[in-house]
C-alpha angles and dihedrals in degrees: 000000000000123000087247094052091044091053092052091046094055092040089056092045090051093048094047094044119011102045095042102099098173122106134356098268118135118278122179121237128232096272089044091057092056117103109277092009098094110141131192133225090248124076121187099198117096117255114271112232118200133185121201125198121187124211116215107269090026116165117250095214092057094050095039094048094054099040096044090050087051091046096052094044095048096059125089097216122001108289100104097248121153093235099143100021138028131197140190137186112237130185146141089287141344095267117132112265116217116233121214088262093052094253110132130220123185124222109242097217143000128265112287135165108317089221085086089071141052099202130034114202119193113191119198137173129155111034118224123207093228125121089213094052091101106058116221090233089057094050091047091049089052092046092049091049090052093050088054092052095246120161105253119200125197115197123196104328092353085101089073087062091050092051092042089054088053097241097122097065111132091008136105118236137193116238125180109252090238091063099036096104095049090045094051091047092056098037111026094162097058114090110235135202123200100168097072133061094228140000133210120204129161101318097333126100113186121187131197084223131226115077091350090073084077091057092046092050089050090057094051092050091044090055091049106035106011138254098295092055093047091053091054090091094060104085091042097049091040093235120148094214146341108261126231118248091250095061104124126253115228091261103065094141104114099213097032095110092055088066112104103181106098092207092061094045091052092046093052088048090055093046092051090052092052106046096130096041104033118209123226118257085239093057091047093050092048092051085053092052093240142102123267089242091052091048091048090053093049090050092050091050097046102030107015096239144069123276091247092052091046091050093049091049090050092053093047091051087055090050092053091051090052090051094054098038109035137042094231118141116255087246091057091046091052089052092048092050100046101254119138095234146336090280093052092050092044095052091048094045093051091047092051102039105020095238136080119255089244091055089052089053091046091053089051092053 
């Protein structure tokens, strides 16, 4: 079908279905109008019931990413109706809960028997150094959900509440690299992962938060309804793909959080944010309020190499990950990791790892 004919085809579909606002008859959504994506008004899977509980200081993005992915996937058509799933916000009371940005959202009902739900989602954010931060009612609710075999999800620092409730014993959990030291200090016996965006382990799904909440929600939906239903959110949320759990967080340097010099920590963070368009070491030093020589001495002391060597190694490690986990061309990978061209990446890669990028991909195959 030519592009012109495709355009007319979709225009007719939208006119027939999408812009007709009268009545409650079934109208397919965008994904359902694609070839092979036809849906029916009937759906055989049982309705997915989700309970959200918000911790004070929760991050809006973590909550919104998960609930909007659920909302878009649960409708038959594109009218934001909870046809295939339903969700409610539960808490100790119905008082508004402040988010990290100050916006407030009220829980809709108080904690009840978790048997009413299939999935419990705890959304965290800013951590407070307060022994009463995790309400006994919340911890009891999480514990009862675990006893009943419910899937329990911890978004952002929601994983702290899961560990506090004692439901992470013997399981791996995903912790945002920014909070790893705090988590390991409080829960030294819980195995942590900081090189993935989320982790699934025996009835627990823990997620670093942020945009990764979309990916985590997609996984829950995929398990319950299948891959096509999970992908339904993509054109609406403008995401290219739902990422695998093993997609790396920004902080994939194993010993980074053993670094105590704040100049080095800030420099590494800036490097991680600028993989595709590398900053100059001068700019990084200036952002740190220090001189290049001072930053170099700090890197030698903490990491045993210069800032430029560390930056290059970081970019090459990211390139190696792309080679092993994507089908991108080597030219695209060079662009995404800040190398001038394929030749530049190839030379640097061979010098660092002793093999060519193409050999790395061949070994994966």
